[in-house]
N, C-alpha and C positions, 0 to 999 in steps of 0.2 A: 522338806515339804511338810505342810501342815494341813491336813485336811480338816477342815473345820467342822465341826459337827455340822455338818452340813445340815443342820437343821436347826438350829438353834443357835447358832452361833456359837458357836460355842466354843468353848474353849477347848479346843482339842489339842492335842498334843502330838507331837510327833518327834520325839526325840529319839526314838528307836523304832524298830520294826513294830513294836508294840503299839506305838502310836500311829504308825502308818496305817495301822489297821483300823483304828478306831473310827472310821468315818461312817456313819450309817448313812451316809449320804442321803440325807434327808433334808431337805431344804431348810434354811435357816435364817433367822433374823439376827442381825447383829446390831449391837448398839454399843455405846460407849463402854465397853467392858462388860456389858451384860448381854443377855440374849433373849431373843424372842424366837421361838421356834415356830416353824410353819411347815406344812406338808405341801409339796408341790408336785411330786412325781408319783402320785398314787393312782391305782386302779383305773387306768385309762381304758381298759378293755370294756368296761361296763356301760359307758355312756360317752357320747361324743362331746357332751358338756363337761364342765369341771365336776369331777366326782364329789367334791366338797358340797356342791350345790344340790346333789341328788341323793346322797347316801344317808342324810340325817336331817331332821328338822331343827337341829341345834348347831351352834358353833361352840367349841370347847376351849377353855382357857386354864392355864395354871396361874394362880394369883399369889402374890407375896403378902402374907399376913404375919402378925407378931407371933403366932403359934407355929409358923412354918408355911410350907406350900399347901395350897388348897385347890382342888379341882372345881371348876365352875363352868356354867354354860348359859347361853342366851339363845332365844329363838332366832332362826336364820332367815334373812331376807332373800329376795329374789336374786340379788347380786352376790350372795354369800356373806353379806355383812350382818353383824348382830343387830337385833331389834330390841334394844334395851340394855340395861346394865347386867353383866354376867352374875348369876346367882350360884353360891357354893352348893355342890352336890356330894363332895367327899373330901375327907381330910387325909393327907398322906401320913402314914405311921412313922414311928421311929425318929421323930423330930426332923424329918426330911425338910430342908428349906431353911433351917436355922443357921447352918454353917455357910460361910462365904464360898466354900468349894462346892456346895450343892447347886446343881443346875439341871434344868430340863433341856434336852438337846433337840427333841422332835416329838411331835404328836400327830398320829394319823388314825383316822377311822377306817375300820374294815369295810370292804365293799358292801356287805349286808347291813352296815350301820349298827351292828350289835355290839362291837367292841372297839374301844379306843386304846391304841398302843402308845405308851408314853416312855420314850427313851430318856433315861436319867443317869446322871453321874454324881458320884461322891468322891471323897478323897481316896477310897480304896478301889474304885473302878466303876464300870457301867452296869446297870441292870434295867430291865424292862418292867414297868407296871402296866397292867391291863385293867381297864375299867369296863365292867359289864353294864351297858347302858340300859338294860331291862331290869336287872336285879339290883343295880346301883351299888355294886361291890367293886372295890379297888384292891388289887392284889399283885404281888410279884409273880411274873410268868415268863419263862419257866423259873421255878424256885431253885435255890441253892447253886446258882450259876452266875458268874459275871460274864456279860456279853452285851451285844446291842442289836436293836431292831434295824432291819434293812428296808423291806417292802412287803406289803400284803400281796398274796397271790390273787390273781383276778378271778372273777366269777361272781354272779349276782348273790350267791349264797355263801361266799367264801369268808372264813375268818381264820385262815391259816397264814402265817407270815414267815418270811425268810429272816434268819437270825444268825449272827456271828457269835458262836460260843468262844469265850476266852479262857476262863479258869473255873474249875470246880470249887464249890464252897462246902467243904466237909464231907463226911461219909454218906450223906443223903443226896449228894449230887448225882444226877442221872448220868450213867456211863454207857458207852457202846462197847460191848464185848467185855474184856477183862481190864480195861484201862481207859485213860483219857486220851482219845485220839480223834478229836472232832474235825469235821470239815465245815460244811454249810448245813445248818439245821432248818427244817420246816417244822414250825411249832403251831399246834392247835391252840388258839386262844381260849377255847372253852374248857379244855381239859389240862393243858400244859404239856401234853404228850408231844414227843418230837420224833422226827425221822432224820437220820444223818445221811447226807449226800457226800460222797468222796470227791473232793476237788483236787486231789493228788498233791496238795501242798498243805502245810499247817494252816489252821484257820487264822492264825496271826498274820499271814501274808495276804489275806483277803482285803481288797480295797472297797469294792462295790459289787453288788449282785442284784439284778433286776429281771423279773419275769417278763416275757413277751405279752402283748395284749390278749392273746388267746390262751395263755398259760401253758403252751406246749414246750417252750424253750426258756432257758435261763442264761442271760449274758452276765459274765462276771470278769473282774480284773484282779490281778495279784501283783505284789511287789515284794521283793526280798529285803528291801530297806533303802535308806538314803544312798543315792548314787547308782542304784541298780536298775532304774527305769521300771517298766511295767509290761505285763503280758495280758492280753485280752482273749477270753475264751467263750465258746458257746457250747451248750449241752442240752439234751432233752431234759424235761422236768424231772425225770426219774434218775438223772445222773448219767445215762448212757449217751453214746454218740458224741463224746467230747471232741471238740475241734478247736485248734489254736488259730485264732483269727489274725492277730498281729502282735508284734513286739515294738516297744518304743525304747531305744537305748537310753541309758542314763544321760542326763543333761537337763537343760532348761525345758520346762513344761513337758515332762516325760511320764507323768502319772495319769493314766486314763481313769476317769471316774465321772460321777454325776450323770450316768446314762439316762436317756429319756427316749422311749420308743414313740414313733409316730402312731397316730390312732389306727392306721391300717397295718402296722407291723412291718412295713417295707423299709423304713428309714430309721436310723438311730442318731440322735444328737448326743454329744458328750463333751466334756471339757478335758483339756490337757493341762493338768495342774503342775505347778512348779515342784520339782524334786529338790527342795532346798531347806536348810534349817531356818531360813527367814520365813515366817509362817504365812504371811498374807500377800504374797506376790500375785500380780495379775495372771490370768490363764487365757487359753485360746478356746473358742467355741468351734467345734468340728461336727460334721455329719458324715455318715457312711451308709451303705446299704446293709441289709441284715446279714450279709456274709462277710462284713468287715471290709468290703471293697469300695472303690470310688470315694476315697477319703478326700474331704475338702474342708479347708479352714474358712470360717465365715466371719468371725469377729473377735475382738478382745472382750473378756468378761472380768468380773471382779475377782474370781479365782478363789483364793484361800478362805474366804468367808462362807463358802458353801452354798451359794444360791444356785439351784439347778435350773436349767432352761425348761420352758414349758411350750408345748405345741398348741397351735390353734386347732379347732375342731376339724378343719378341712386339711390339715397337714401341710399347709403351704408356708406358714410363718412360725417363727419362734420368738417368744418373749424371753428376755434374759436381763440380768442385772449387770450394769457396767459401772466400774469405779470412775468417778469424775475428778478425783484429786491424785492422779498418777504422780505428779511432781512432789507430793508431800510424802516423804519416806517414813514419817511416823506411822502412816497407815500400813506400811509393810510389816510393822511389828506390833501394832495395837489395833484391835477391832474398834476401840473407842475413837480413833481418828478417821474412820471410814466415812467417805462421802459417796453416795451411790445414786444411780438413776435407773429408770426402766427404759429399755430399748427393745425394738422389734426389728427382726431381719426377715426379708423375703427369701426363703430358701432357694428357689430356682434361680433367682438373679443375684443373690448375695447382697442386695442393697439393704442397708440398715439405717435406722434413725432413732434418736432419743425422743421418747414420747412423754416422760414425766420425770421431773427433777426438782431440786431445791427451789428453782425459779417459780414453779407452780405451787408447791406444797409448803415451802418455808421450813422443811424438815430435812435433816442431814441424811437420813437413810430412807430410800424408796426401794422397796423390795417385795418379793413374793407375788409376782404377777400371776393372775389366774384368769383364763379366758371365759367369756360368756358362751352359752351354747351355740349362738349364731355367729360367734367370732367378731361381732361388731364392737365389743368393748372389752376392757380388761379391768378387773378389780385388783387393787394392790394395797399394801399397808405402808404408811409413812410414819417415821418416829425419830426421835432424837435418842442419843445414847441413854441406856437404862441406868437408873439409880439402883445400886445393889441392895440398898436397905428398903426402898419404897417400891421398886419395880418400875416398869416403863409405862408410857402413855401413848400407845399406838392409835392411829386414826385411819379409817378405811376411806379409800378414794376410788373413783372410776374414771377411766380414760375412754373417750369415744374415738374409736379408730375408723376413720372414713377416708378412703382413697389415699392420696399422697399429701394430706394436709401438712403444711410446714409446722403448724402448732396445734396439735390435737386438743380437744376440749377436756380438761381435767376438773372434776367436780367432787366435793367431799360428800361421803355417804353417811358418816357418823361424826359425833364429837369425839374428843379424845377419851380413851378408856383407861381407867386408873389401875395401878398396881399389877400390871400384866407382866408375867415372866415368859409365858409361852402361849402360842395360839395354834389350834388345829387348822 
């Protein structure tokens, strides 16, 4: 199985448990071998609208330049699209972005809009950069640790995030007790301080962890490796009250991940991803109640490329990414061969339809659907596979969702944006 950086497409790996782990499940843009990251499962507790539209007056980007990766931003429009060309605000240090193995897997703003978490990977592993949007400072947080960002904790003033610690880096690495025995960390973006939550298995087994909209519970899944299936758990936010919700035995589509809580916290959407060394096999979109009961399969999704489903503000519909070239087995092995479309499913009835594809945008990848506050439209990004040297050229589009239209109206919101590697 290959959980793709779920956020950026990323090239994640999964050759062992170590990779199985790696998913920050963070929504992701894939393109021809390169990636675009986008956040889709963030901070739903703070607003019924897309949190990206409410938490910051800017849209943030990582751009590819000759000097390496640069963080940039542009003013944000009413539909979450950029108003103008992104302007650089910070340079990544240590020549990050010069090597082909360097990648940004996901970017997410904190609920208070004060910090931007950037999940990045290099040839030695993943680390998280945090950009202070007020002080305009970009730094590794937490320091001296390899690991990856999962999700921000909800709350209008929150800038604490869930983090999967993987390996200490030298004697200055933060330890718990007398040794390295981490579980799931809550990290304060302002100070870098962390609190360890015991998840009763090594952090390397962690697949995904997502807080409930009210912040009182954390849902997470674990897997011991290829062929071992997965287990899904619920606990209180302080780590108490651990409950085992369900097990999926090893086999096809047996890794639970990409969890997405409904706005009212009563229903959870998630994907059952393939537990296979073939990285990009299709997955199944499922829903269940908050106790892990009433499990129901809704649709096929893209799967391994890591695009998470997103709820409409009223909690009745889900927008998701569906692969449109299932017969092309090159796309099972290469993100560059992916062809995808935006689909919407009515959760009560299970009726689904494709609402935006290559036919409308003339672009190979249509992904990262984000609902408007009234649920009447969806903003998404369309792009062709990214050039590793120059970056990608994504373009923002809007879908007007009205009734049961056979062909929803799809309109461009921006021209193509140049040199993009990742998008918040």
